[in-house]
C-alpha positions as CSV (number, residue, x, y, z in Angstrom):
1,X,-54.6,-12.8,-44.7
2,X,-55.8,-14.4,-41.6
3,X,-54.0,-17.6,-42.5
4,X,-50.8,-15.6,-42.8
5,X,-51.2,-13.9,-39.4
6,X,-52.1,-17.3,-37.9
7,X,-48.9,-18.8,-39.2
8,X,-46.7,-15.8,-38.1
9,X,-48.2,-16.0,-34.6
10,X,-47.4,-19.8,-34.4
11,X,-43.8,-19.2,-35.5
12,X,-43.3,-16.2,-33.0
13,X,-45.0,-18.0,-30.0
14,X,-41.8,-19.9,-28.8
15,X,-42.0,-21.2,-25.2
16,X,-38.8,-19.8,-23.5
17,X,-38.6,-20.2,-19.7
18,X,-38.5,-16.9,-17.7
19,X,-35.2,-17.8,-16.1
20,X,-33.5,-17.5,-19.4
21,X,-34.4,-13.8,-19.7
22,X,-33.1,-13.3,-16.2
23,X,-29.9,-15.1,-16.9
24,X,-28.9,-13.4,-20.1
25,X,-28.3,-10.0,-18.4
26,X,-26.4,-11.6,-15.7
27,X,-24.2,-13.5,-18.0
28,X,-23.5,-10.4,-20.1
29,X,-22.5,-8.5,-17.0
30,X,-20.3,-11.3,-15.9
31,X,-18.5,-11.4,-19.2
32,X,-18.0,-7.6,-18.9
33,X,-16.4,-8.0,-15.4
34,X,-14.3,-10.8,-16.6
35,X,-13.0,-8.6,-19.4
36,X,-11.8,-6.0,-16.9
37,X,-10.4,-8.7,-14.6
38,X,-8.2,-9.7,-17.5
39,X,-7.1,-6.1,-17.8
40,X,-6.6,-4.9,-14.3
41,X,-6.8,-8.1,-12.2
42,X,-8.7,-7.7,-8.8
43,X,-8.8,-3.9,-9.3
44,X,-11.9,-4.5,-11.4
45,X,-13.8,-4.9,-8.2
46,X,-15.9,-1.8,-7.4
47,X,-19.1,-1.1,-5.4
48,X,-21.4,-2.7,-8.0
49,X,-19.2,-5.9,-8.1
50,X,-19.9,-6.5,-4.3
51,X,-23.7,-6.3,-4.9
52,X,-23.6,-8.3,-8.2
53,X,-22.2,-11.3,-6.3
54,X,-25.5,-11.8,-4.5
55,X,-27.5,-11.4,-7.6
56,X,-25.3,-14.0,-9.3
57,X,-25.8,-16.4,-6.4
58,X,-29.6,-15.9,-6.4
59,X,-29.8,-16.3,-10.2
60,X,-27.8,-19.6,-9.9
61,X,-30.2,-20.8,-7.3
62,X,-33.2,-19.7,-9.5
63,X,-31.8,-21.3,-12.5
64,X,-31.2,-24.6,-10.7
65,X,-34.7,-24.4,-9.2
66,X,-36.2,-23.9,-12.6
67,X,-34.2,-26.7,-14.2
68,X,-34.5,-29.4,-11.6
69,X,-38.0,-28.6,-10.3
70,X,-39.8,-27.1,-13.2
71,X,-42.2,-30.0,-13.7
72,X,-43.0,-31.0,-10.1
73,X,-42.1,-28.7,-7.2
74,X,-42.8,-29.9,-3.7
75,X,-43.5,-27.7,-0.7
76,X,-40.2,-28.6,0.8
77,X,-38.3,-27.5,-2.3
78,X,-40.3,-24.3,-2.4
79,X,-39.4,-23.6,1.3
80,X,-35.8,-24.3,0.8
81,X,-35.6,-21.8,-2.1
82,X,-37.4,-19.2,0.0
83,X,-35.0,-19.7,2.8
84,X,-32.1,-19.6,0.4
85,X,-33.5,-16.3,-1.1
86,X,-34.1,-14.8,2.5
87,X,-30.6,-15.6,3.6
88,X,-29.1,-14.0,0.4
89,X,-31.2,-10.9,0.7
90,X,-30.2,-10.4,4.3
91,X,-26.5,-10.7,3.3
92,X,-27.3,-8.3,0.4
93,X,-28.7,-5.7,2.9
94,X,-25.7,-6.2,5.2
95,X,-23.3,-5.8,2.2
96,X,-25.0,-2.5,1.3
97,X,-24.7,-1.3,4.9
98,X,-20.9,-2.1,5.0
99,X,-20.6,-0.5,1.6
100,X,-22.1,2.8,2.8
101,X,-20.4,2.9,6.2
102,X,-17.0,1.8,5.0
103,X,-16.7,-0.5,8.1
104,X,-14.7,-3.2,6.4
105,X,-13.2,-1.3,3.6
106,X,-9.4,-1.5,3.0
107,X,-7.3,1.7,3.0
108,X,-6.9,1.7,-0.7
109,X,-10.7,1.3,-1.2
110,X,-11.1,4.3,0.9
111,X,-8.7,6.5,-0.9
112,X,-9.1,5.1,-4.5
113,X,-12.6,3.6,-4.8
114,X,-11.5,0.1,-5.9
115,X,-9.8,-2.9,-4.3
116,X,-6.1,-3.3,-4.8
117,X,-4.2,-6.6,-4.2
118,X,-0.9,-6.0,-2.3
119,X,0.4,-9.2,-3.8
120,X,0.4,-8.1,-7.4
121,X,3.5,-5.8,-8.3
122,X,2.4,-2.3,-9.5
123,X,5.7,-1.9,-11.4
124,X,6.8,-3.6,-14.5
125,X,10.5,-3.6,-13.5
126,X,12.7,-3.2,-10.4
127,X,12.3,0.5,-9.9
128,X,9.3,2.1,-8.3
129,X,9.2,5.7,-9.7
130,X,7.2,8.4,-11.0
131,X,7.0,9.2,-14.6
132,X,10.2,11.2,-15.4
133,X,9.9,15.0,-15.9
134,X,6.0,15.0,-15.4
135,X,5.0,16.7,-12.1
136,X,2.7,14.7,-10.0
137,X,0.2,15.1,-7.2
138,X,0.1,13.4,-3.8
139,X,-3.7,13.1,-3.3
140,X,-5.9,11.8,-0.6
141,X,-9.3,12.5,0.6
142,X,-7.9,15.0,3.1
143,X,-5.5,16.8,0.9
144,X,-3.8,17.3,-2.5
145,X,-0.2,18.5,-2.9
146,X,1.8,19.1,-6.0
147,X,5.3,17.7,-6.6
148,X,8.0,18.3,-9.2
149,X,9.5,15.2,-10.9
150,X,13.1,15.0,-12.2
151,X,14.6,12.8,-14.9
152,X,15.0,10.0,-12.5
153,X,11.3,9.9,-11.7
154,X,11.8,11.2,-8.2
155,X,9.9,14.0,-6.5
156,X,12.6,16.6,-6.4
157,X,14.3,19.0,-8.7
158,X,17.0,17.9,-11.2
159,X,20.3,17.0,-9.7
160,X,23.7,17.6,-11.0
161,X,26.0,14.7,-11.5
162,X,29.2,16.6,-11.5
163,X,30.3,17.5,-8.0
164,X,31.9,20.9,-6.9
165,X,35.1,21.0,-4.8
166,X,34.3,20.4,-1.1
167,X,30.6,19.9,-1.9
168,X,28.7,17.6,0.5
169,X,25.6,15.7,-0.5
170,X,23.0,14.1,1.6
171,X,20.5,11.6,-0.1
172,X,17.3,10.5,1.6
173,X,15.7,7.2,0.7
174,X,12.4,6.0,2.0
175,X,8.7,5.8,1.3
176,X,5.9,8.4,1.5
177,X,7.2,9.8,4.8
178,X,10.5,10.6,3.0
179,X,8.8,12.0,-0.2
180,X,6.6,14.1,2.2
181,X,3.1,12.9,1.5
182,X,0.6,15.0,3.4
183,X,2.5,18.3,3.2
184,X,3.5,20.9,0.6
185,X,6.6,20.3,-1.5
186,X,8.7,22.7,0.7
187,X,7.5,20.9,3.9
188,X,8.9,17.5,3.5
189,X,11.3,16.5,6.2
190,X,14.1,16.6,3.6
191,X,13.3,20.2,2.7
192,X,12.9,21.2,6.3
193,X,16.2,19.5,7.3
194,X,17.9,21.6,4.5
195,X,16.4,24.8,5.9
196,X,17.7,23.9,9.4
197,X,21.2,23.2,8.0
198,X,21.1,26.5,6.1
199,X,20.1,28.4,9.1
200,X,22.9,26.8,11.1
201,X,25.4,27.8,8.3
202,X,25.9,24.3,6.8
203,X,25.7,24.1,3.2
204,X,24.7,20.7,1.9
205,X,23.1,19.6,-1.2
206,X,19.9,17.5,-0.2
207,X,18.5,15.0,-2.6
208,X,15.0,13.6,-2.0
209,X,14.9,10.1,-3.3
210,X,11.8,9.0,-1.4
211,X,8.8,7.6,-3.4
212,X,5.4,6.8,-1.9
213,X,5.0,3.0,-1.7
214,X,8.7,2.2,-1.6
215,X,10.6,0.0,1.0
216,X,14.2,-0.4,1.9
217,X,14.7,-3.1,-0.7
218,X,13.5,-1.0,-3.5
219,X,15.6,1.9,-2.1
220,X,18.7,-0.1,-2.0
221,X,18.3,-1.5,-5.6
222,X,17.6,2.0,-6.9
223,X,20.6,3.4,-5.2
224,X,22.8,0.6,-6.3
225,X,21.8,0.7,-9.9
226,X,20.9,4.3,-10.6
227,X,21.7,6.8,-7.9
228,X,25.3,6.3,-6.8
229,X,26.3,8.3,-10.0
230,X,25.2,11.3,-7.9
231,X,27.9,10.8,-5.4
232,X,26.2,11.2,-2.1
233,X,28.3,11.5,1.0
234,X,25.5,10.4,3.4
235,X,22.6,8.2,2.9
236,X,19.5,8.5,5.1
237,X,17.5,5.4,4.9
238,X,14.1,5.6,6.7
239,X,12.6,2.5,8.3
240,X,9.2,2.0,10.0
241,X,6.8,-0.7,11.1
242,X,4.9,-0.5,7.8
243,X,8.1,-1.6,6.0
244,X,8.1,-4.8,7.9
245,X,4.5,-5.7,8.6
246,X,3.2,-4.7,5.2
247,X,5.8,-4.2,2.3
248,X,8.5,-6.7,3.1
249,X,6.1,-9.3,4.6
250,X,4.1,-9.3,1.3
251,X,6.7,-8.5,-1.2
252,X,9.5,-10.5,0.1
253,X,13.2,-9.6,0.2
254,X,15.9,-9.7,-2.4
255,X,14.4,-12.8,-4.0
256,X,11.6,-10.7,-5.3
257,X,14.0,-9.2,-8.0
258,X,14.0,-11.7,-10.8
259,X,16.8,-12.2,-13.2
260,X,14.6,-11.2,-16.2
261,X,14.1,-7.7,-14.6
262,X,10.6,-8.4,-13.3
263,X,9.3,-8.6,-9.7
264,X,7.7,-11.6,-8.0
265,X,6.0,-11.1,-4.7
266,X,5.0,-13.7,-2.1
267,X,1.9,-15.6,-3.1
268,X,-1.6,-14.3,-1.9
269,X,-3.7,-16.6,0.0
270,X,-6.1,-18.6,-2.2
271,X,-9.1,-17.0,-0.6
272,X,-8.2,-13.4,-1.5
273,X,-10.9,-13.1,-4.3
274,X,-13.5,-14.0,-1.7
275,X,-12.2,-11.3,0.7
276,X,-11.9,-8.9,-2.1
277,X,-15.4,-9.2,-3.5
278,X,-17.4,-9.4,-0.2
279,X,-17.4,-6.9,2.6
280,X,-19.4,-9.4,4.6
281,X,-16.7,-12.1,4.3
282,X,-14.2,-9.8,5.9
283,X,-16.0,-9.8,9.1
284,X,-15.5,-13.6,9.4
285,X,-11.9,-13.3,8.3
286,X,-11.2,-10.6,10.9
287,X,-12.8,-12.8,13.6
288,X,-10.5,-15.6,12.3
289,X,-7.5,-13.3,13.1
290,X,-6.6,-11.8,9.7
291,X,-6.1,-8.2,8.9
292,X,-6.8,-6.3,5.6
293,X,-3.4,-7.5,4.2
294,X,-4.7,-11.1,4.5
295,X,-2.0,-11.8,7.2
296,X,-2.4,-12.9,10.8
297,X,-2.8,-9.9,13.1
298,X,-0.5,-11.5,15.6
299,X,2.6,-12.2,13.4
300,X,3.9,-15.8,14.1
301,X,7.4,-16.0,15.4
302,X,8.7,-17.9,12.4
303,X,7.5,-15.1,10.1
304,X,9.1,-12.4,12.3
305,X,12.3,-14.4,12.2
306,X,12.2,-14.6,8.5
307,X,11.6,-10.8,8.2
308,X,14.6,-10.2,10.5
309,X,16.8,-12.4,8.5
310,X,15.9,-10.7,5.2
311,X,16.4,-7.1,6.6
312,X,19.7,-8.1,8.2
313,X,20.9,-9.5,4.9
314,X,19.7,-6.2,3.2
315,X,21.6,-4.0,5.6
316,X,24.8,-6.0,5.2
317,X,24.6,-5.4,1.4
318,X,23.6,-1.8,2.1
319,X,26.7,-1.2,4.5
320,X,29.1,-3.0,2.0
321,X,27.8,-0.9,-0.9
322,X,28.2,2.3,1.2
323,X,31.8,1.4,2.3
324,X,32.9,0.6,-1.3
325,X,31.6,4.1,-2.4
326,X,32.9,6.0,0.7
327,X,29.2,6.8,1.8
328,X,28.1,7.1,5.4
329,X,24.8,5.1,6.0
330,X,22.2,6.4,8.6
331,X,19.2,4.4,9.3
332,X,16.2,6.4,10.9
333,X,13.6,4.5,12.8
334,X,10.4,6.4,12.3
335,X,7.3,5.7,14.5
336,X,3.6,6.0,13.4
337,X,1.0,7.9,15.5
338,X,-0.2,4.9,17.4
339,X,3.3,3.8,18.2
340,X,4.1,7.3,19.8
341,X,1.0,7.1,21.9
342,X,1.9,3.5,23.1
343,X,5.6,4.5,23.3
344,X,6.4,1.2,21.6
345,X,6.9,0.1,18.0
346,X,4.4,-2.4,16.7
347,X,7.3,-4.3,15.2
348,X,10.3,-5.5,17.4
349,X,13.3,-3.9,15.8
350,X,15.6,-4.9,18.7
351,X,17.6,-7.6,16.7
352,X,17.8,-5.4,13.6
353,X,19.1,-2.4,15.6
354,X,21.6,-4.7,17.4
355,X,23.1,-5.7,14.2
356,X,23.3,-2.2,12.8
357,X,24.9,-0.9,16.0
358,X,27.5,-3.6,15.6
359,X,28.8,-1.8,12.5
360,X,30.8,1.4,13.3
361,X,30.1,2.8,9.8
362,X,26.4,2.8,10.3
363,X,24.5,5.3,12.5
364,X,21.1,4.5,13.9
365,X,18.6,7.3,14.7
366,X,15.5,6.2,16.8
367,X,12.9,9.0,16.5
368,X,10.4,7.5,18.9
369,X,12.0,8.8,22.2
370,X,12.4,12.2,20.6
371,X,8.8,12.4,19.3
372,X,7.5,11.2,22.8
373,X,9.6,13.7,24.8
374,X,8.9,16.7,22.5
375,X,5.0,16.1,22.5
376,X,5.1,15.7,26.3
377,X,7.2,18.8,26.9
378,X,5.3,21.0,24.4
379,X,1.9,19.9,25.8
380,X,0.7,18.9,22.4
381,X,-0.8,15.7,21.2
382,X,-0.1,13.4,18.2
383,X,-3.2,14.8,16.6
384,X,-1.2,18.0,16.0
385,X,1.3,16.2,13.8
386,X,-0.6,13.6,11.8
387,X,-3.7,13.7,9.4
388,X,-6.7,12.3,11.1
389,X,-7.6,9.5,8.7
390,X,-4.7,9.2,6.4
391,X,-2.0,8.7,9.0
392,X,0.7,10.7,7.3
393,X,2.5,13.7,8.8
394,X,1.2,17.2,8.3
395,X,3.7,20.0,7.9
396,X,4.2,20.2,11.7
397,X,4.9,16.5,11.8
398,X,7.6,16.7,9.1
399,X,9.1,19.7,11.0
400,X,9.3,17.5,14.1
401,X,10.9,14.6,12.1
402,X,13.4,17.0,10.5
403,X,14.4,18.4,13.9
404,X,14.8,15.0,15.5
405,X,17.0,13.8,12.6
406,X,19.1,17.1,12.6
407,X,19.9,16.9,16.4
408,X,21.2,13.3,15.9
409,X,22.9,14.0,12.6
410,X,24.6,17.3,13.4
411,X,28.0,16.0,14.5
412,X,28.2,13.6,11.5
413,X,27.4,16.3,9.1
414,X,30.2,18.6,10.4
415,X,32.8,15.8,10.0
């Protein structure tokens, strides 16, 4: 019996380096993360991924140390490994601090809890819409508001295709500020504009075709392909700095719409995975002049010129489409909170506005002067009209937006 136990002990007693037992869990976790990367791309990055990076680096260093210096380890090698470990530990602690404070988090990480690449299309096809006939919520840390969804996947009631005699229809196209993110369903600017028209005795059918995350190119393609059947008489297309600096700058212009029905955005910088996975790295990228969109904070002139050309081409197409269908096009310039405070748009719209004004069939409404004057005369502040963190309008802000549009649009609606 003793001989049998001795034999079993000899068989079981296998010399395995300690680093292998440390590496196995790390490799397993890496495989699990890789699986989710294949499923959702960079959206797999969450709080634990940020911390795991430093564990991987240390494990790699530990494994290399164990492999190359397992037989004879000099004091110099030991000191280098200790220095390596100390640096990684310091960065690990800083990463935790940034994780807890949110100092370098992106907007989408704050509202959703994971990293979202702006360079990866969220839509499988051309049209950026909600799921048809299923109500949705506009939710942020500061609020949560219900929305209906019609058969087109837009946050409004169902629209009739057939038009009554002498009926006038106004369709609003735009992003979250058009859909009304940040306010109840009856307090979007479109709903409030409708209420003002009714109070003035004007009977118009209003159609809210705004969708959070849209941009003018998405709006144009949606109108061209799917919404002209509703026979609008007036199109209100919203335009803001975010459309230029963020959406169009990243997504591109009409070239993004591929012939096979898919979307192709501008390529992301090669270092986006580094930025995405490390809060610490973002400090260095910020110092180098990049923002959370991985673009230069101060837009180069050639980039601005390209954006202007793309948007000018879009509005030429837009104006032509509207003329062909006897529709009046109205472009509304909408300022953000900071732009009202600075009395200046962060993007220079002068060339675009000049081109639009040259077309007599297009009307441009610049809301910045209206916002500025109203806030000064009413002795209020921008804080009264915007959510503190999110940056969208609250109900009072959309009321101000609706009033500004109504005062500029009143004569056109009566014609």
